N, C-alpha and C positions, 0 to 999 in steps of 0.2 A: 370226538368232533370239536368239543369246546377248546381243548388244548390247541387244536389245529387253527381255530379262529384267533385265539389269543396270540399264537405265534405270528400270524400275518398282521395283526394289529400292531404288535410290538415292533415287528420288522418294518412295517410301513412308517411308524413313528420315527424309527432310527434313520431310515432312508431320507425322510422329509427333513429331519434335523440336520443330517449330514449335508444334504443338498443346500439347505439354508446357510449352513456354516461356510461351505465352499463358495456359495454365491456371494456372501458377505466379504470373504477374502478377496475374491476376484473384483468385486465392486470397488473395494478400497484400493486395491493395487492399481487398477486400470483407470478409474475415474477420479478418485480423490487425489492420488499422487500426481496425476497429470495437471490438475488445477494448481497444485503447489508449484510444479515445474513452470507453468505458464506465468505465474506471478513472479517467479525468480527471473525468467527470461525477460519479462516486461521491464524489470528494473535492471537496466544495463549498467548503470554506474556501480563501481565497486567501492564499498566503504573503505576508508582509510583506517588502518589499525590504530587502536588507542595507544596512548603512551604506556599504559600498564602492559598491554599485550606485547608491544615492542620491547619493553624492558625485560620481560620474561624470555621471549623467544630469541632476542638478540644478546641477552646477558649484558645489558647496558650497565655502565658504572654510574654511580650517583651524579658525577659531573656531566656525563652524557645525557642522563635523564633531565637534568636541569637545563642544559643547552637546548634539548629538543622541546622541553616545556616552553622555553622562551620563543623558540621558532613557531610553535603552535600559536602562542599568544600574539606574536607579531603578525602572523598571517590571518588571524581572526578578523582584524580590521579590514584587510583586503577583501575577505569574503563578504563582510557586511556591506562594503561599498558596492561590490559586484551585485549582491542581491538587491540592494536599493536601486541600482542602475537598471537592472532587469525589471524590477517592479514598476519603475517609472516608465520604461519603454512599453511594457505590456499595457499599462494604464492608458498611455497615449494611443496605442493601436486600438484598444477597446473603444475609446472615445471616438476615434475616426470611424470605426466600424458602425457604431451606433448612429453617428451623423449620416453616414452613407445610406443606412437602412431607412432612417427618418426621411431622407430626401425622396424615397420611393413611395412612402406611405401618405395617406390622406391625413388631415388634421385629426379626425376621429381615431384613425388607426394609430397615430403617434401617441395619443393619450393612452390607448389600450397597451401599446408597446411599452411605454414608460411604466405603467402599472405592472405589467408582466415582468419587467426587469426588476422592479422593486420587490415583487413577490419572490422572485428567484433568489435575489440577494439575501432577503430575510430568511428564506429556507436554508440557504448555505450557511448562514451564521448560526442557525439553530442546530444544524446537523453537518458539521464540517467533515469532509472526507480526506483521508490520506494526509493529514497534517499532524506534525509532531505535537504532542500534548504540551510540551514545554519548548518554546522556540529556542531557549538558551541551552538546551540539552547538550551535554558533552558526549562525544563519541568515543 
């Protein structure tokens, strides 16, 4: 009788272990992988390949590499100007938004609103999200 009980205990442990193992695989495959897919889908822009990758995959000559390096360098300034333009426009729109909201609020609410905005800005500075660590980072 003792062997019979031992068998069922061992068998139960094996079944529970196997069920946990399979559950873990299914969990990872269906839930975690989907989160990664969503992040990839959210990011619709395609990164431009780096010069190193282009050199390898396209078998660039040293002259071609230098010409493309120069093209990247020349376009860097255009991107900087565009980013500055976008930042300026966003700042202007945010300012207009704040003013429109303030026009709806009472004087007391405006003071609370300003404090709320300052608090939010300071939190964002302490814990920035989705920003490259080094703005000058090469791709």
